[in-house]
C-alpha positions in Angstrom: -4.3 36.9 17.2 -2.7 35.1 14.2 -1.9 32.0 16.2 -0.8 30.6 19.5 2.4 32.2 20.9 5.0 30.0 22.5 7.6 31.7 24.7 11.2 30.5 24.5 14.4 31.5 26.3 17.3 32.0 23.9 20.7 31.9 25.4 22.1 35.4 25.6 19.0 36.9 24.0 16.4 37.1 26.8 12.8 36.2 26.3 11.6 35.8 22.7 8.4 34.9 21.0 7.5 33.0 17.9 4.1 32.3 16.4 2.7 29.1 15.1 -0.2 30.1 12.9 -3.7 29.2 13.8 -4.2 27.4 10.5 -1.2 25.3 11.1 -2.6 24.2 14.4 -5.9 23.4 12.8 -4.2 21.2 10.3 -2.3 19.4 13.1 -5.4 18.9 15.1 -7.7 17.9 12.2 -5.3 15.8 10.1 -3.1 14.2 12.6 -5.5 13.7 15.5 -3.6 16.2 17.8 -5.4 17.2 21.0 -4.7 20.4 22.9 -2.0 18.8 25.0 -0.3 17.4 21.9 -0.2 20.8 20.3 1.3 22.4 23.4 4.0 19.6 23.4 4.5 20.3 19.7 5.1 24.0 20.5 7.6 23.2 23.2 9.4 20.7 20.9 9.6 23.3 18.2 10.9 25.9 20.7 13.6 23.5 21.8 14.8 22.8 18.2 15.1 26.6 17.6 17.0 27.0 20.9 19.4 24.3 19.9 20.0 25.9 16.4 21.2 29.4 17.1 21.6 30.4 13.5 17.9 29.7 12.8 15.1 32.2 12.8 12.7 32.3 15.8 9.7 31.9 13.5 8.5 28.9 11.6 5.9 29.4 9.0 2.5 27.7 9.2 1.3 25.4 6.6 -1.4 27.8 5.4 -4.1 25.4 4.4 -7.2 24.6 6.5 -9.7 21.7 6.3 -11.9 24.1 4.3 -9.1 24.5 1.8 -8.9 20.8 1.5 -12.6 20.5 0.9 -12.4 23.2 -1.8 -9.6 21.3 -3.4 -11.6 18.1 -3.4 -14.7 20.0 -4.7 -12.8 20.7 -7.9 -12.1 17.0 -8.6 -15.4 16.1 -10.2 -15.0 19.0 -12.7 -11.5 17.8 -13.4 -12.8 14.3 -14.1 -15.5 15.6 -16.4 -12.9 17.6 -18.4 -10.7 14.5 -18.8 -13.4 12.2 -20.0 -15.5 14.6 -22.0 -14.0 13.5 -25.4 -14.9 9.9 -24.5 -18.6 10.5 -24.0 -19.4 9.1 -27.5 -18.1 5.8 -26.2 -19.8 5.2 -22.9 -17.7 2.2 -22.1 -14.5 4.2 -22.2 -16.0 7.2 -20.3 -17.2 4.9 -17.5 -13.9 3.0 -17.2 -11.9 6.2 -17.3 -14.0 7.8 -14.6 -13.7 4.7 -12.4 -9.9 4.6 -12.8 -9.6 8.3 -11.8 -12.0 8.1 -8.9 -10.3 5.0 -7.5 -6.7 6.0 -7.9 -6.5 9.8 -7.8 -9.1 11.1 -5.3 -7.8 9.3 -2.1 -4.6 10.0 -0.2 -3.2 13.0 1.8 -2.9 15.3 -1.3 0.4 16.6 -0.1 1.7 17.3 -3.6 -1.5 18.8 -5.0 -2.1 21.0 -2.1 1.5 22.2 -2.2 0.7 23.8 -5.5 -2.1 25.8 -4.0 -0.2 26.6 -0.9 2.9 27.8 -2.8 0.9 29.8 -5.3 -0.8 31.7 -2.4 2.6 32.7 -1.0 4.0 33.7 -4.4 1.4 36.2 -5.7 0.1 39.5 -4.5 -3.3 39.6 -2.7 -5.0 41.4 -5.6 -4.1 38.4 -7.9 -5.6 35.9 -5.5 -8.9 35.8 -7.4 -11.3 32.9 -7.4 -10.3 32.1 -11.0 -6.6 32.0 -10.2 -7.2 29.9 -7.1 -9.2 27.4 -9.1 -6.5 27.3 -11.7 -3.9 26.5 -9.1 -6.2 23.7 -7.8 -6.5 22.2 -11.3 -2.7 22.2 -11.6 -2.5 20.7 -8.1 -4.7 17.8 -9.5 -2.3 17.5 -12.4 0.5 16.8 -9.9 -1.8 14.3 -8.1 -2.4 12.6 -11.4 1.4 12.1 -11.8 1.5 10.7 -8.3 -1.4 8.3 -9.1 0.2 7.2 -12.4 3.4 6.2 -10.6 1.7 4.5 -7.7 -0.4 2.2 -9.9 2.8 1.1 -11.8 4.9 0.9 -8.6 2.3 -1.4 -7.0 2.4 -3.7 -10.0 6.2 -3.9 -10.1 6.4 -4.4 -6.3 3.5 -6.9 -6.3 2.0 -4.8 -3.5 -1.5 -5.8 -2.3 -2.8 -2.7 -0.4 -2.6 1.0 -1.0 -4.3 3.6 1.2 -6.1 1.0 3.2 -7.7 -0.9 0.3 -6.6 -3.2 -2.5 -4.1 -1.9 -5.0 -5.7 -1.2 -8.4 -4.2 -4.2 -10.0 -5.7 -6.4 -7.2 -9.2 -5.3 -8.0 -11.1 -8.1 -9.7 -10.9 -8.1 -13.5 -8.2 -5.4 -13.5 -4.9 -7.3 -13.0 -2.2 -6.2 -15.5 -4.6 -4.0 -17.3 -3.6 -1.6 -14.6 -0.5 -0.8 -16.7 -2.7 0.6 -19.6 -4.8 2.4 -17.0 -1.8 4.1 -15.6 -1.0 5.5 -19.0 -4.5 6.9 -19.2 -3.9 8.7 -15.9 -0.7 10.2 -17.2 -2.3 11.3 -20.5 -4.9 13.2 -18.6 -2.2 15.5 -17.2 -1.3 16.9 -20.6 -5.0 17.3 -21.7 -5.6 19.5 -18.6 -2.4 21.5 -19.1 -3.3 22.3 -22.7 -6.9 23.2 -21.8 -6.1 25.5 -19.0 -2.7 27.0 -19.9 -2.4 27.0 -23.7 -1.5 30.5 -24.9 -0.2 31.7 -21.5 3.5 32.4 -20.7 3.4 29.6 -18.1 2.3 26.8 -20.6 5.6 25.8 -22.1 7.7 26.0 -18.9 5.2 23.9 -17.0 4.8 21.5 -19.9 8.5 20.9 -20.0 8.6 20.7 -16.2 6.1 17.8 -16.2 7.9 16.0 -19.0 11.3 16.3 -17.5 10.0 15.3 -14.0 8.3 12.2 -15.3 11.4 11.1 -17.1 13.6 11.7 -14.0 11.1 9.8 -11.8 11.0 6.9 -14.3 14.8 6.7 -14.2 14.7 6.6 -10.5 12.2 3.8 -10.6 14.5 1.8 -12.9 17.4 2.3 -10.6 15.2 1.2 -7.7 14.1 -2.0 -9.4 17.7 -2.9 -10.5 18.8 -3.5 -6.9 17.6 -7.1 -7.5 17.9 -9.5 -10.4 16.9 -13.1 -11.1 19.7 -14.3 -8.8 18.5 -12.3 -5.9 19.6 -9.0 -4.2 22.7 -7.2 -5.5 24.2 -6.3 -2.2 26.9 -4.2 -3.8 24.2 -1.9 -5.0 23.0 -1.1 -1.5 25.1 1.9 -0.6 24.4 5.5 0.3 25.7 7.0 -3.0 23.3 4.9 -5.0 20.5 5.4 -2.5 20.7 9.2 -2.8 20.7 9.0 -6.6 17.6 6.8 -6.5 15.6 8.9 -4.1 16.6 12.2 -5.8 15.2 10.9 -9.1 12.3 8.7 -7.8 10.8 10.9 -5.1 12.3 14.4 -4.5 11.7 15.9 -8.0 8.0 15.1 -8.3 7.0 15.3 -4.6 8.4 18.7 -3.8 10.1 20.5 -6.8 7.3 19.8 -9.3 4.5 21.3 -7.2 6.4 24.4 -6.1 8.0 25.0 -9.5 4.5 24.7 -11.1 3.2 27.3 -8.7 6.2 29.6 -9.4 5.6 29.5 -13.2 1.9 30.1 -12.7 2.7 33.1 -10.5 5.0 34.5 -13.2 8.3 33.6 -11.4 10.6 32.6 -14.3 14.0 33.8 -12.9 16.5 30.9 -13.3 18.4 31.7 -10.1 15.1 31.7 -8.1 14.3 28.3 -9.5 17.8 27.0 -8.9 17.7 28.0 -5.2 14.2 26.6 -4.8 15.2 23.3 -6.4 18.2 23.0 -4.1 16.1 23.2 -1.0 13.2 21.2 -2.3 15.4 18.3 -3.3 16.8 18.2 0.2 13.2 18.1 1.6 12.3 15.4 -0.9 15.2 13.2 0.2 14.2 13.7 3.8 10.6 12.7 2.9 11.8 9.4 1.3 13.9 8.5 4.2 10.8 8.9 6.4 8.9 6.7 4.0 11.6 4.0 4.2 11.5 4.1 8.0 7.7 3.9 8.1 7.6 1.0 5.6 9.1 -1.1 8.4 8.3 0.7 11.7 5.2 2.7 10.8 1.7 1.8 12.0 -1.6 2.4 10.3 0.0 3.7 7.2 -2.6 2.3 4.9 -0.3 0.0 3.0 1.7 -3.2 3.8 5.4 -2.5 3.8 7.4 -4.6 1.2 10.9 -3.1 1.2 12.5 -6.0 3.2 11.1 -8.8 1.1 11.6 -6.9 -2.1 15.2 -6.3 -1.3 14.9 -2.5 -1.8 17.9 -0.2 -1.5 16.2 1.6 1.4 17.7 3.9 4.0 17.4 1.3 6.7 19.1 -1.3 4.5 22.0 1.0 3.7 22.6 2.1 7.3 22.3 -1.5 8.5 25.1 -2.6 6.1 27.2 0.4 7.1 27.0 -0.5 10.7 26.8 -4.3 10.7 29.3 -6.5 12.4 30.4 -9.6 10.3 27.8 -11.7 12.1 25.0 -9.1 11.6 25.9 -8.8 7.9 25.6 -12.6 7.6 22.2 -12.5 9.1 21.2 -9.6 6.9 22.2 -11.3 3.7 20.6 -14.5 4.7 17.1 -13.0 5.2 17.0 -9.7 3.2 15.1 -9.8 -0.1 13.3 -13.1 0.7 9.6 -13.6 1.1 8.0 -15.0 4.2 7.1 -13.5 7.6 10.1 -15.2 9.2 12.5 -13.4 7.0 10.8 -10.0 7.4 10.8 -10.5 11.2 14.4 -11.5 11.3 15.5 -8.3 9.4 13.2 -6.1 11.6 14.7 -7.6 14.7 18.2 -7.0 13.3 17.3 -3.3 12.7 16.1 -3.0 16.3 19.1 -4.8 17.7 21.4 -2.4 15.8 19.4 0.6 17.3 18.3 1.9 13.9 15.1 3.6 15.3 17.4 5.8 17.5 19.7 6.4 14.5 16.6 7.5 12.5 15.5 9.9 15.3 18.9 11.5 15.3 18.9 11.7 11.5 15.5 13.4 11.5 16.5 16.1 14.0 19.7 16.9 12.3 18.2 16.9 8.8 15.3 19.1 10.0 17.7 21.7 11.5 20.0 21.6 8.4 17.1 22.2 6.0 15.9 25.1 8.2 19.4 26.6 8.2 19.6 26.4 4.4 16.2 28.0 4.0 17.5 31.0 6.1 20.3 31.3 3.5 18.0 31.7 0.5 18.9 35.0 -1.1 16.9 35.2 -4.4 13.8 36.9 -3.0 11.7 33.8 -2.5 9.4 33.8 0.6 11.2 31.7 3.3 7.9 30.9 4.9 7.0 28.8 1.8 9.8 26.4 2.5 9.5 26.5 6.3 5.9 25.5 5.9 6.6 22.5 3.6 9.3 21.0 5.9 7.2 21.6 9.0 4.3 19.9 7.4 6.2 16.6 7.2 8.4 16.8 10.3 7.7 13.9 12.6 5.0 12.4 10.4 3.8 8.9 11.3 2.2 7.9 8.0 
């Protein structure tokens, strides 16, 4: 058997079956602490969503990566670090510092973006091209995406004055690092282009992937600027907390580098250069990326054991919760919001969180998640450029209902 079969009853269609791959269940059980009962509930919940969305397919693709795949991905990291620092070996001080920076900031985390390169590449090439050498190359490019992620997280934590990341001190909070973290972030970014040149120079994929990384980092930086500009020296600019601006911020800041960058990298590596295929892929992946950021915004306030302390409320961020709160607020609720939002102190954070709960925003979020999940699945069904639908189903299923 390829997986566990869940039986569903479709109105007017009798008894149907769909399969959730064995590997997807292994990921759910190993990564998210699911027990057998949880997996069965997951299957029933998935069945119900497909029942309620008649236009969707009965099948949802598994996220085809096992714990072994994750271990293989991690096993490449020491070689990646050696390649990055090799030219600094004549200066042991630099080599040691560079290695420490990479090990602290790049090797931890869920590896969603890096593993998405490997996952996408596997689904885009023919079996005979899935050689150990090609798989390793996709893993190296996955680490390039993880380097981009680490570069931005280091800078983001400095700007936001965050204290923890992934359950430990942010890099700038480590003794004797401080604002040197800004220079260290640039070293992380520079490593990306060294790896791309070493592994892709002279191949058809080199220039498209190089331009992809350059354009993505620029777009992400623009999104970060917009994100920071919600506040100024006078406080929060409440006129800048609206859905139009929010969608612009998250499209630039998150969606491009979290989902389009990994998949487009895999597409170019697999020899997929067709502009229409990239256009259709990008359209879906940006939607998935926006959904992912809304999840992040919600978990910043209501998440548990996320590995970082949420700061969106005290930082006055243009977050999904803030935007929806202002859209729905009564005059009295708006007064309370503006009195406490964007101000430090536990009493202000608690006041805003209580306001969100009073307004029923957790329920609003649950409804948003279901509707968005179904909308994205419907759009995936409409892809017509020859891309494997299971690639996109797998990505959206991987993040659906996440708690951290």
